[in-house]
Backbone as a chain_set.jsonl record, in Angstrom:
{"seq": "MMERQARYQAEVNQLKERYQFDLVSLALTQSVEDQFVLKWKYAAGNLNDRYKRITLYSGKGIAGIVFKTGKSLVIENIQKEIHGKDLFNYPIVMSESLQSIGAIPLWDNHRVEGVLLVGYRNNQVITTSLIEQIQSEIVDIFSPFTGREMLSCE", "coords": {"N": [[0.96, -1.168, 0.193], [1.873, 1.243, 0.913], [3.748, 1.658, -1.17], [2.155, 1.974, -3.321], [0.998, 4.616, -2.618], [3.261, 6.164, -2.419], [3.896, 6.142, -5.258], [1.704, 7.133, -6.719], [1.716, 9.902, -5.617], [4.16, 10.706, -6.697], [3.488, 10.602, -9.344], [1.586, 12.344, -9.507], [3.005, 14.691, -8.944], [4.788, 14.624, -11.019], [3.084, 14.959, -13.262], [2.121, 17.534, -12.797], [4.316, 19.024, -13.329], [4.917, 18.383, -16.104], [2.876, 19.352, -17.621], [2.735, 21.956, -16.664], [0.79, 22.787, -14.664], [-0.803, 24.495, -12.025], [-2.152, 23.3, -9.86], [-2.248, 20.007, -9.142], [-4.478, 17.342, -8.195], [-5.612, 14.305, -6.591], [-8.202, 12.559, -6.017], [-9.872, 9.674, -4.146], [-12.127, 7.03, -3.875], [-13.514, 6.234, -0.629], [-13.838, 3.496, 1.889], [-16.713, 1.258, 1.791], [-17.916, 1.367, 3.912], [-17.83, 4.014, 4.529], [-19.772, 5.107, 2.769], [-18.894, 5.325, 0.184], [-17.78, 7.84, -0.035], [-15.71, 10.401, -1.274], [-12.499, 11.591, -1.124], [-9.653, 13.892, -1.271], [-6.558, 12.891, -1.811], [-4.042, 13.197, -2.685], [-1.812, 15.671, -3.53], [-0.369, 18.228, -5.614], [1.345, 21.262, -5.803], [-0.292, 22.531, -4.004], [-1.809, 24.95, -1.961], [-2.167, 25.04, 0.664], [-3.204, 22.742, 3.222], [-6.0, 22.324, 3.18], [-7.267, 20.698, 1.53], [-7.439, 17.984, 2.29], [-9.279, 17.757, 4.146], [-11.6, 18.039, 2.983], [-14.275, 16.29, 2.345], [-16.447, 14.575, -0.099], [-19.293, 13.839, -1.509], [-21.294, 11.702, -3.686], [-22.24, 13.404, -6.696], [-21.828, 15.849, -5.539], [-19.805, 18.874, -5.458], [-16.689, 19.047, -7.468], [-15.574, 16.575, -7.787], [-17.311, 14.91, -6.93], [-19.307, 15.248, -8.849], [-17.96, 14.328, -11.137], [-17.55, 11.712, -10.361], [-20.195, 10.693, -10.108], [-21.288, 11.131, -12.643], [-19.456, 9.967, -14.238], [-17.972, 10.915, -16.181], [-15.649, 13.244, -17.746], [-14.872, 16.652, -16.484], [-15.027, 20.012, -17.537], [-14.072, 23.26, -16.651], [-13.53, 26.061, -17.946], [-13.362, 28.84, -17.495], [-13.586, 29.718, -14.135], [-14.787, 32.213, -12.773], [-16.867, 33.205, -14.919], [-18.398, 31.023, -15.387], [-19.014, 29.834, -12.709], [-21.343, 31.023, -10.76], [-20.958, 33.694, -7.924], [-22.135, 33.097, -5.557], [-22.599, 30.22, -5.646], [-20.052, 29.17, -5.406], [-19.395, 28.061, -2.902], [-20.109, 25.446, -3.076], [-18.089, 24.244, -4.261], [-15.449, 23.486, -2.75], [-12.637, 22.855, -2.958], [-11.922, 24.405, -5.298], [-12.137, 26.832, -4.184], [-10.601, 26.73, -2.015], [-8.184, 26.63, -3.124], [-7.867, 28.865, -4.77], [-8.431, 28.453, -7.635], [-8.808, 29.099, -11.148], [-9.457, 28.115, -13.466], [-10.118, 24.469, -14.556], [-9.775, 21.134, -14.859], [-11.413, 17.919, -14.513], [-11.04, 14.431, -14.229], [-12.473, 11.252, -14.498], [-11.367, 8.313, -12.761], [-11.381, 5.073, -13.655], [-11.954, 1.783, -12.551], [-12.586, -1.693, -12.885], [-15.086, -1.103, -14.196], [-16.195, 0.755, -12.494], [-16.057, 3.995, -11.127], [-13.396, 5.098, -9.581], [-11.666, 7.075, -8.541], [-10.937, 10.538, -8.862], [-9.186, 12.649, -10.917], [-7.964, 16.013, -10.585], [-6.99, 18.793, -12.197], [-5.64, 22.058, -12.316], [-5.491, 25.838, -12.861], [-4.408, 28.651, -11.503], [-4.163, 31.181, -12.564], [-4.441, 33.206, -15.504], [-4.355, 31.092, -17.35], [-5.663, 28.495, -19.466], [-7.687, 25.556, -19.118], [-8.436, 23.263, -21.337], [-10.782, 21.439, -23.355], [-9.6, 19.484, -25.156], [-7.134, 19.158, -23.92], [-7.626, 18.025, -21.594], [-8.584, 15.493, -22.871], [-6.312, 14.425, -23.892], [-4.781, 14.141, -21.473], [-6.465, 12.153, -20.477], [-6.243, 10.068, -22.201], [-3.545, 9.123, -21.338], [-3.799, 8.136, -18.751], [-4.056, 5.283, -18.109], [-1.305, 4.583, -18.366], [-0.18, 6.3, -16.277], [-1.599, 6.223, -13.827], [-1.837, 3.293, -13.109], [-3.87, 0.785, -11.587], [-5.852, 2.306, -12.932], [-8.081, 3.601, -15.486], [-8.778, 6.063, -17.822], [-11.015, 6.08, -19.243], [-14.134, 4.215, -19.094], [-13.702, 0.684, -19.457], [-14.678, -1.597, -21.812], [-15.617, -4.969, -21.779], [-15.835, -6.222, -24.006], [-13.932, -5.381, -25.724]], "CA": [[-0.025, 0.169, -0.166], [2.691, 2.307, 0.968], [4.306, 1.737, -2.562], [1.353, 2.771, -4.492], [0.922, 5.685, -2.303], [4.59, 6.925, -2.977], [3.967, 6.121, -6.772], [0.505, 8.204, -6.946], [2.319, 11.29, -5.199], [5.351, 10.829, -7.506], [2.821, 10.826, -10.586], [0.731, 13.675, -9.351], [4.044, 15.64, -9.09], [5.066, 14.658, -12.608], [1.867, 15.689, -14.444], [2.162, 18.916, -12.82], [5.687, 19.544, -13.907], [5.044, 18.148, -17.403], [1.874, 20.281, -17.909], [2.833, 23.149, -15.683], [-0.498, 23.023, -13.76], [-0.844, 25.105, -10.717], [-2.566, 22.205, -8.89], [-2.944, 18.516, -9.291], [-4.946, 16.717, -7.184], [-6.183, 12.91, -6.863], [-9.532, 12.034, -5.142], [-10.068, 8.46, -4.31], [-13.319, 6.616, -3.141], [-13.147, 5.504, 0.627], [-14.534, 2.289, 1.843], [-18.278, 1.11, 1.694], [-18.58, 1.947, 5.297], [-17.721, 5.513, 4.478], [-20.79, 5.324, 1.614], [-18.235, 5.911, -1.034], [-17.376, 9.169, -0.133], [-14.528, 10.744, -2.049], [-11.405, 12.594, -0.176], [-8.479, 14.363, -1.919], [-5.535, 12.057, -1.082], [-2.8, 13.461, -3.195], [-1.808, 16.983, -4.301], [1.077, 18.819, -5.933], [0.931, 22.713, -5.896], [-1.471, 23.067, -3.08], [-1.466, 26.318, -1.473], [-2.303, 24.647, 2.084], [-3.569, 21.301, 3.448], [-7.348, 22.105, 3.402], [-7.911, 19.571, 0.48], [-7.202, 16.911, 3.019], [-10.384, 17.597, 5.132], [-12.715, 18.028, 2.084], [-15.292, 15.044, 2.067], [-17.196, 14.832, -1.276], [-20.253, 12.82, -1.807], [-21.693, 11.714, -5.101], [-22.926, 14.599, -7.251], [-21.481, 17.253, -4.835], [-18.359, 19.318, -5.642], [-16.212, 18.508, -8.564], [-15.193, 15.214, -7.7], [-18.53, 14.333, -6.83], [-20.126, 15.318, -10.202], [-17.407, 13.395, -12.095], [-17.834, 10.411, -9.826], [-21.687, 10.373, -10.275], [-21.465, 10.843, -14.094], [-18.482, 9.017, -14.735], [-17.712, 11.769, -17.412], [-14.809, 14.322, -17.447], [-15.522, 17.947, -16.654], [-13.963, 21.183, -17.811], [-14.551, 24.605, -16.535], [-12.385, 26.867, -18.448], [-13.517, 30.075, -16.515], [-14.602, 29.711, -12.868], [-15.683, 33.401, -12.728], [-17.807, 33.344, -15.657], [-19.211, 29.746, -15.319], [-19.913, 29.665, -11.667], [-21.799, 32.242, -9.947], [-20.364, 33.792, -6.702], [-22.713, 32.002, -4.231], [-22.415, 28.79, -5.902], [-18.712, 28.709, -5.208], [-19.09, 27.018, -1.83], [-20.293, 23.968, -3.616], [-16.527, 23.67, -4.978], [-14.616, 23.768, -1.649], [-11.327, 22.692, -3.687], [-11.714, 25.723, -6.038], [-12.108, 28.159, -3.255], [-9.456, 26.98, -0.949], [-6.899, 26.53, -3.747], [-7.99, 29.73, -5.885], [-8.388, 28.135, -9.028], [-9.47, 29.877, -12.015], [-9.709, 27.134, -14.628], [-10.278, 23.32, -13.904], [-10.104, 19.912, -15.483], [-11.343, 16.671, -13.629], [-11.137, 13.124, -15.169], [-12.702, 9.995, -13.666], [-10.656, 7.106, -12.952], [-12.127, 3.81, -13.678], [-11.345, 0.395, -12.419], [-13.542, -2.604, -12.878], [-16.376, -0.578, -14.387], [-16.656, 1.749, -11.598], [-15.32, 5.132, -11.072], [-12.812, 4.665, -8.103], [-11.034, 8.134, -8.131], [-11.027, 11.502, -9.827], [-8.058, 13.382, -11.042], [-8.186, 17.19, -10.844], [-5.903, 19.752, -12.652], [-6.207, 23.505, -12.441], [-4.524, 26.952, -13.102], [-4.712, 30.038, -10.633], [-4.057, 32.191, -13.38], [-5.334, 33.297, -16.915], [-4.188, 30.155, -18.425], [-7.094, 27.754, -19.617], [-7.846, 24.142, -19.241], [-9.146, 22.82, -22.448], [-11.327, 19.875, -23.369], [-8.568, 18.793, -25.749], [-6.011, 18.997, -22.911], [-8.276, 16.774, -20.631], [-8.789, 14.521, -23.636], [-4.992, 14.01, -23.921], [-4.377, 13.603, -20.213], [-7.29, 11.226, -20.192], [-5.849, 9.061, -22.749], [-2.487, 8.927, -20.59], [-4.234, 7.683, -17.545], [-3.676, 3.898, -17.758], [0.051, 4.712, -18.187], [0.025, 7.113, -15.296], [-2.397, 5.659, -12.403], [-2.311, 1.86, -13.308], [-4.602, -0.011, -12.39], [-7.003, 3.095, -13.46], [-7.947, 3.773, -16.86], [-9.303, 7.305, -18.118], [-12.569, 5.921, -19.457], [-14.703, 2.829, -19.004], [-13.22, -0.175, -20.67], [-15.641, -2.629, -22.092], [-15.055, -6.271, -21.712], [-15.812, -7.008, -25.393], [-12.882, -4.747, -26.546]], "C": [[0.759, 1.281, 0.147], [3.556, 2.663, -0.44], [3.612, 2.32, -3.362], [1.029, 4.111, -3.823], [2.001, 6.749, -2.752], [4.506, 7.241, -4.732], [2.934, 7.221, -7.188], [1.127, 9.495, -6.563], [3.422, 11.688, -6.113], [4.648, 11.289, -9.079], [2.026, 11.96, -10.299], [1.904, 14.781, -9.585], [4.684, 15.716, -10.455], [4.12, 15.294, -13.634], [1.957, 17.065, -14.061], [3.24, 19.662, -13.353], [5.442, 19.487, -15.306], [4.006, 19.159, -18.16], [1.853, 21.805, -17.513], [1.625, 23.678, -15.256], [-0.128, 23.545, -12.569], [-1.201, 24.097, -9.621], [-2.874, 21.077, -9.727], [-3.284, 17.892, -8.266], [-5.764, 15.368, -7.339], [-7.183, 12.793, -5.78], [-9.693, 10.684, -5.21], [-11.307, 8.113, -3.498], [-12.782, 5.958, -1.747], [-14.066, 4.28, 0.774], [-16.018, 2.296, 1.95], [-18.767, 1.674, 3.045], [-18.755, 3.311, 5.32], [-18.823, 5.953, 3.38], [-20.18, 5.897, 0.579], [-18.056, 7.362, -1.18], [-15.992, 9.275, -0.823], [-13.532, 11.691, -1.141], [-10.169, 12.819, -1.2], [-7.309, 13.652, -1.148], [-4.073, 12.642, -1.44], [-2.892, 14.872, -3.783], [-0.188, 17.37, -4.614], [0.708, 20.219, -6.248], [0.157, 23.3, -5.144], [-1.068, 24.141, -2.253], [-1.366, 26.021, 0.227], [-2.731, 23.263, 2.019], [-5.118, 21.048, 3.729], [-7.973, 21.055, 2.605], [-8.033, 18.327, 1.194], [-8.478, 16.639, 3.825], [-11.616, 17.923, 4.189], [-13.293, 16.629, 1.807], [-16.281, 15.372, 0.9], [-18.151, 13.752, -1.271], [-20.842, 12.77, -3.255], [-22.513, 12.702, -5.491], [-22.747, 15.736, -6.366], [-19.96, 17.643, -5.06], [-17.927, 18.67, -7.011], [-15.956, 17.211, -8.673], [-16.418, 14.31, -7.688], [-19.389, 14.013, -8.118], [-19.425, 14.378, -11.184], [-17.699, 12.028, -11.699], [-19.189, 9.898, -10.186], [-21.925, 10.063, -11.673], [-20.648, 10.051, -14.8], [-17.662, 9.826, -16.109], [-16.57, 12.893, -16.929], [-15.588, 15.633, -17.281], [-14.471, 18.946, -16.653], [-14.645, 22.349, -17.429], [-13.358, 25.453, -16.71], [-12.304, 28.164, -17.677], [-14.252, 29.976, -15.378], [-15.413, 30.903, -12.662], [-16.741, 33.503, -13.53], [-18.819, 32.072, -15.675], [-19.945, 29.402, -13.984], [-20.187, 30.764, -10.884], [-21.236, 32.295, -8.458], [-20.679, 33.149, -5.635], [-22.614, 30.727, -4.477], [-20.917, 28.094, -5.594], [-18.521, 27.727, -4.085], [-19.294, 25.554, -2.14], [-18.98, 23.315, -4.331], [-15.434, 24.166, -4.016], [-12.934, 23.538, -2.268], [-10.734, 23.927, -4.441], [-11.558, 26.927, -5.333], [-10.785, 28.134, -2.477], [-7.955, 26.916, -1.79], [-6.725, 27.906, -4.727], [-7.91, 29.636, -7.205], [-9.37, 28.862, -9.785], [-9.993, 29.093, -13.162], [-9.459, 25.62, -14.212], [-10.577, 22.265, -14.903], [-10.496, 18.711, -14.442], [-11.635, 15.48, -14.532], [-11.443, 11.978, -14.089], [-11.734, 8.919, -13.96], [-11.337, 5.916, -12.75], [-11.314, 2.473, -13.415], [-12.581, -0.562, -12.051], [-15.174, -2.077, -13.073], [-16.965, 0.237, -13.425], [-15.636, 2.982, -11.482], [-14.736, 5.195, -9.546], [-12.032, 6.204, -7.836], [-11.34, 9.296, -9.285], [-9.638, 12.343, -9.711], [-8.395, 15.003, -11.378], [-6.876, 18.138, -11.153], [-6.345, 20.825, -12.66], [-5.043, 24.352, -12.642], [-5.231, 27.811, -11.988], [-4.793, 31.199, -11.399], [-4.819, 32.547, -14.69], [-5.229, 32.262, -17.973], [-5.448, 29.232, -18.679], [-7.053, 26.531, -19.644], [-8.793, 23.792, -20.096], [-9.666, 21.436, -22.404], [-10.394, 18.915, -24.059], [-7.427, 18.228, -24.91], [-6.358, 17.938, -21.97], [-8.395, 15.475, -21.424], [-7.462, 13.555, -23.812], [-4.693, 13.509, -22.637], [-5.234, 12.09, -20.004], [-6.725, 9.829, -20.821], [-4.647, 8.426, -22.242], [-2.754, 8.004, -19.271], [-3.902, 6.306, -17.157], [-2.24, 3.931, -17.681], [0.52, 5.404, -17.062], [-0.397, 6.461, -14.008], [-2.658, 4.213, -12.664], [-2.942, 1.667, -11.855], [-5.645, 0.94, -13.146], [-6.789, 3.241, -14.921], [-8.84, 5.209, -16.874], [-10.932, 7.32, -18.51], [-12.871, 4.649, -19.113], [-14.252, 2.035, -20.04], [-14.339, -1.295, -20.743], [-15.083, -3.938, -22.057], [-14.948, -6.888, -23.062], [-14.756, -6.402, -26.354], [-11.652, -5.689, -26.793]], "O": [[0.39, 2.359, -0.319], [3.949, 3.8, -0.701], [4.094, 3.137, -4.146], [0.709, 4.925, -4.689], [1.78, 7.842, -3.274], [4.918, 8.242, -5.318], [3.285, 8.134, -7.935], [0.982, 10.326, -7.459], [3.641, 12.882, -6.32], [5.159, 12.127, -9.821], [1.855, 12.621, -11.324], [1.705, 15.694, -10.387], [5.06, 16.784, -10.939], [4.419, 15.988, -14.606], [1.876, 17.879, -14.982], [3.109, 20.807, -13.785], [5.72, 20.526, -15.905], [4.335, 19.702, -19.215], [1.096, 22.659, -17.974], [1.353, 24.869, -15.414], [0.874, 23.088, -12.018], [-0.573, 24.083, -8.562], [-3.559, 21.093, -10.749], [-2.485, 17.806, -7.334], [-6.602, 15.344, -8.24], [-6.821, 12.968, -4.617], [-9.685, 10.257, -6.365], [-11.574, 8.798, -2.511], [-11.771, 5.256, -1.731], [-14.94, 4.036, -0.059], [-16.563, 3.371, 2.204], [-19.809, 2.308, 3.215], [-19.646, 3.844, 5.981], [-18.813, 7.143, 3.065], [-20.692, 6.855, 0.001], [-18.16, 7.984, -2.238], [-15.244, 8.301, -0.908], [-14.068, 12.56, -0.454], [-9.783, 11.874, -1.888], [-7.155, 13.848, 0.057], [-3.118, 12.582, -0.665], [-3.875, 15.236, -4.429], [0.837, 16.964, -4.066], [-0.268, 20.377, -6.98], [-0.195, 24.459, -5.366], [0.098, 24.176, -1.86], [-0.615, 26.67, 0.955], [-2.67, 22.619, 0.971], [-5.564, 20.04, 4.277], [-9.055, 20.557, 2.918], [-8.798, 17.511, 0.68], [-8.768, 15.492, 4.166], [-12.692, 18.069, 4.769], [-12.706, 15.888, 1.019], [-16.907, 16.43, 0.962], [-17.696, 12.644, -0.986], [-20.846, 13.795, -3.936], [-23.488, 12.979, -4.792], [-23.579, 16.639, -6.463], [-19.04, 16.848, -4.872], [-18.663, 17.885, -7.608], [-16.141, 16.687, -9.772], [-16.529, 13.236, -8.278], [-19.971, 12.965, -8.401], [-20.086, 13.701, -11.971], [-18.063, 11.204, -12.538], [-19.314, 8.729, -10.549], [-22.557, 9.071, -12.036], [-20.988, 9.485, -15.839], [-16.872, 9.255, -16.86], [-16.636, 13.363, -15.793], [-16.704, 15.797, -17.774], [-13.393, 18.904, -16.061], [-15.796, 22.507, -17.836], [-12.424, 25.578, -15.918], [-11.215, 28.538, -17.242], [-15.474, 30.11, -15.44], [-16.609, 30.779, -12.399], [-17.749, 33.921, -12.962], [-19.998, 32.238, -15.988], [-21.06, 28.883, -13.925], [-19.284, 31.417, -10.361], [-21.049, 31.267, -7.807], [-19.875, 32.67, -4.835], [-22.53, 29.984, -3.499], [-20.662, 26.89, -5.549], [-17.742, 26.775, -4.147], [-18.734, 24.632, -1.547], [-18.885, 22.189, -4.818], [-14.639, 25.056, -4.322], [-12.087, 24.293, -1.792], [-9.595, 24.387, -4.355], [-10.957, 27.91, -5.767], [-10.041, 29.096, -2.286], [-6.858, 27.101, -1.263], [-5.688, 28.082, -5.367], [-7.427, 30.511, -7.923], [-10.472, 29.214, -9.364], [-10.985, 29.501, -13.767], [-8.503, 25.487, -13.448], [-11.491, 22.41, -15.715], [-9.748, 18.621, -13.469], [-12.408, 15.574, -15.486], [-10.806, 11.818, -13.048], [-11.334, 8.625, -15.086], [-11.889, 5.723, -11.667], [-10.253, 2.174, -13.962], [-13.396, -0.318, -11.16], [-16.158, -2.435, -12.427], [-18.177, 0.452, -13.466], [-14.449, 2.827, -11.769], [-15.434, 5.313, -8.539], [-11.83, 6.397, -6.637], [-11.862, 9.048, -10.372], [-9.104, 12.639, -8.643], [-9.059, 15.248, -12.385], [-5.897, 18.174, -10.407], [-7.527, 20.905, -12.994], [-3.883, 23.939, -12.637], [-6.407, 27.672, -11.653], [-5.423, 32.176, -10.992], [-5.935, 32.042, -14.812], [-5.726, 32.321, -19.098], [-6.328, 29.385, -17.831], [-6.141, 26.169, -20.388], [-9.973, 23.942, -19.775], [-9.242, 20.508, -21.715], [-10.319, 17.737, -23.708], [-6.879, 17.142, -25.096], [-5.558, 17.085, -21.588], [-8.327, 14.41, -20.81], [-7.474, 12.325, -23.863], [-4.304, 12.341, -22.621], [-4.727, 11.1, -19.476], [-6.713, 8.755, -20.221], [-4.492, 7.245, -22.555], [-1.895, 7.221, -18.865], [-3.5, 6.077, -16.016], [-1.815, 3.196, -16.79], [1.69, 5.169, -16.76], [0.455, 6.179, -13.165], [-3.812, 3.861, -12.42], [-2.518, 2.397, -10.959], [-6.329, 0.382, -14.004], [-5.722, 3.083, -15.515], [-9.578, 5.418, -15.912], [-11.792, 8.158, -18.24], [-11.944, 3.895, -18.814], [-14.285, 2.358, -21.228], [-14.803, -1.796, -19.719], [-13.89, -3.985, -22.356], [-14.203, -7.832, -23.322], [-14.646, -6.765, -27.526], [-10.697, -5.296, -27.463]]}, "num_chains": 1, "name": "protein.A"}
């Protein structure tokens, strides 16, 4: 288990450097007893450790939405796309002062088991094509996860 933790943290760090993101964070599902909540477990470029205290439920927050839908999410401009009072629904965006984000579901055995978040704090923009590129690399980065649900007939 410790080896996997060290590997995931190293991969988060490398992803941040390779793409020059301001933040890369990885949320993983917790046990059945915890009702499959998601917690941000790994981060690179974080401003503080508040992300560790964020608990997300299916459909809530960025990770919760991606977990529930099984689809990537891109918000190119937080200020334009999320109205001020709704920002509290996105605690990682607020605590990390993010301006543009992308989130990718991490699939394992036909279930979303985690969410990868990348973001910028400045005027750089996360695009759908950038998220698709990263999504195609997920299997090489975060094994055993894949960036898309794999059908058994493939």
